[in-house]
C-alpha positions, 0 to 999 in steps of 0.5 A: 791370238790373245798374247799378240794382242797384249803386246800391242805395238811394241814388238816381240818380247823375248821369252827370256824376259818372262818369268816362268812363274808368271806364265799361267797354267793354262798357257803351259808354264815350264812346271805345268808343261813339264807335268803335262808331258809326264802325264801324257807319257804315262798315258801313252807309254811313248814319251821320253824323259826330258833331257838337256834343253835343246840337246842332240836327242831332240834336234837329230829327228827335227834336222833330219825331218827338216831336210826332206822337203828342200832335198826333194825339191832340188834332187829331182832337177837332175833326173828330169831328163831320164824320167822324160825318156822312160815315160816318153814325155817332154820338158813341159810335162816333166816340169809338173813334177817340180810344180806339183811338189811346190804347190803341195808344199805351199798349201801343206806347210801352213796346214801341217803348221796349223795342225801342229798347233792344234793336235800336237807337233810330235803327232804331225811330225810322225804322220809326215814321216809315214807319209814321205815313206808311202810317197817314196814307195809309190814314186819308186814303183810307179808304172805311169807318169801320172802316178809319179805326179801323185807321188810328188804331191804326196811327197810334198804333203808329207815333207811339209810337216816337219819344219812347222812341227819342229818350230812348234817343238822348239817353242814348247822346249823353250816354255818347258825349260824357261830358257829361250831358244838359242839363236844357233838352234834355229841356225841348224834348222836353216842350215839342214834346209840350205845344205840339203837343197844345195847338194840335192842336184849333185845327189839326184845326178849321182843316184840317177847315174848309178841306180836309176831315177827311181832311186831319187824317190826310193831314197826318202824311205830310209831317211823318213824311217829314221826320222820316225824312229828318232821322233818316236824315241826322243821328241817329247810327248805333246801336251795333254790338252793337244787332242787329235782332230779325229776325236769325234767333236764337231769343234775339232774340225771347225778349229782346223778350218778345212773350207779355209784350207780348201779355198787357200789351195784352190786359189793357189792352184789357179795362180800357179797354173797361170804363172806356169804359162806366162809365155802364153797367159791364160788370162781367164784363169784369173777370174776364178783365182780372184773369186777363190781369193775373195771367198777365202777372205770373206770366210777367214774374217768370219771363221772364229779360228781361221786357217789364215789369220788376216786379222792377226796379220793386219796387226802384225806388219812386221811378220808380213814384211818378213814374208815379203822379204823371204818370198822375194829373196827366194824368187831370186834364189830359185831363178839362179838355182834353176836358171844357172844349172840349165845354162850350164848344161845347155850352153856351157856344156856340162853334163847334169853331174858336172853341173851339180859339182860346179854348183857346190861352192854355192852350197858350201858358201850358203852353209857357212854363211848360215852358221855365221848368221846363226851366231849373229846377235841382230837380224837387220845386219845380216839381212842387209848384207844378204840384199847387197850380196844378192844384188852383186852376185846377180851382177856377176851373172850379167858377166857370164858367157858360155865360154867363161872359165871354170873359176869364174863359174865357181866364184859366181856361185859362191858369191851368190851362196852368201845371201842364201845362208844369211837371208835364210837364218835371219828371216827364220829368226824374224818369224820365230820372234814375230809369231804369236806364241800360240801360232808359231807352227802356222806362222813358220808354214806360211813362211815356207809358203811364201818361199814356194810362191817365190819358187813357182814364180821363178820357174815361170820366169825361167820358162818365159826368159829361156823358152825351149833352150837356155841362152846367154841372153836369157841368163843375163835377163835372169840376172838383171831381175835379180839385181833389181829385186836385190836393191829392192830388198835392200830398201825394204830391209833398211826401212823396216824399223821393226828389225831394229834391236830395240824392236826385236828385244835382245839378239836371241830372237825368241819373242812370244809374239809381235805387234804390227 
């Protein structure tokens, strides 16, 4: 974390402002890093020659890998009823297929990010793609419901590797070329995630209706294989100083902090189980959750290379505020995403496939606004617009009734897609700028953890407000929560001085670290 400490409290420094010649060889300046890749490629025989900066060959596997997690998080939604019928389980049981992947992703994102920072993002990306293949085969052939849940856990771990590895690869490419990562490149990653998550319900409904629900799992195999082949052919080799964790040294294991990861996962599991039963709170779970959280803090403050660098986060208030904004935003987004789809089926009378089609304008609006956000120089303005639209969109949902005309449903969804696109690209760019240079993978992973904590909380609120069946009153209560949180996000965004242009440098948002 030396880079962050040197920056002090002055905010992020754009990489474009740093002379390549001034970067020490140990830090991997452009010339040194290019040489390291050449040396590594000669040793492994698998490194492609450097191509144009941020070109299509580099981006293709990164984009394909980055869509696997979000598309799987939503594709399952329209297959849950069929799965429950085949295994003779109820809605409470099938909900674990959603929650299990969220939990695995929430733990896996920062874990895979840390591995990418320590042993190399290309290795982690490829291992993640292989894991997704295994999860797809297991889910497609699972003879029992328990194995199906296991496949979702494995799927969450495997898909968690792509996004933090992609962020680390982009930072390495910026160092290799001496050029800042263009904002539109980060926007493409956001667009891949948003677009795939938005079309997930429609795709899942189509697969379940035509080939059966097992196709929702099997489709991961060809997608992951394409990402793997692209990674092996086109992604630059990891730096020569990145060593595999299985190299046999005790220091490698200590650097990865397995105990910290285990404590983090255990505390998060207790919290998730508590949140999933808000209608009948399991208060006794708060005791082990608190004890595990305390043990995690104690261990992280004493570990030389902690899994969650609490001291860095205490200094980097801007990054912590970005995590808070991101988590609250996605709490509202997932409340509407899942709450609206259930309401369409159970109150409005739409089929699962029709519900997916009705929600398509939301995905299109999110995609368009993601592109707009990617081409915006600043961060504060798009995040402000996103917060306003979040409150306004939630307000529109307050007016919906079961007999509302189709055009009203389409417009409500489209309006709510605007904050999805703007907030996703804005917060992603903020994390990239505010994270320490040697920890961008782990920082990006924690951003996704904040997102999935919002998703877990959203699923709990939906269960609490809907009960056994969706209703107009339940949808209106969800919308009211969205209005309140939208106004809170607007206040947090306007009050955050670190989002001002003077604090974030230029509009490219490619800083090497940030002070608190």
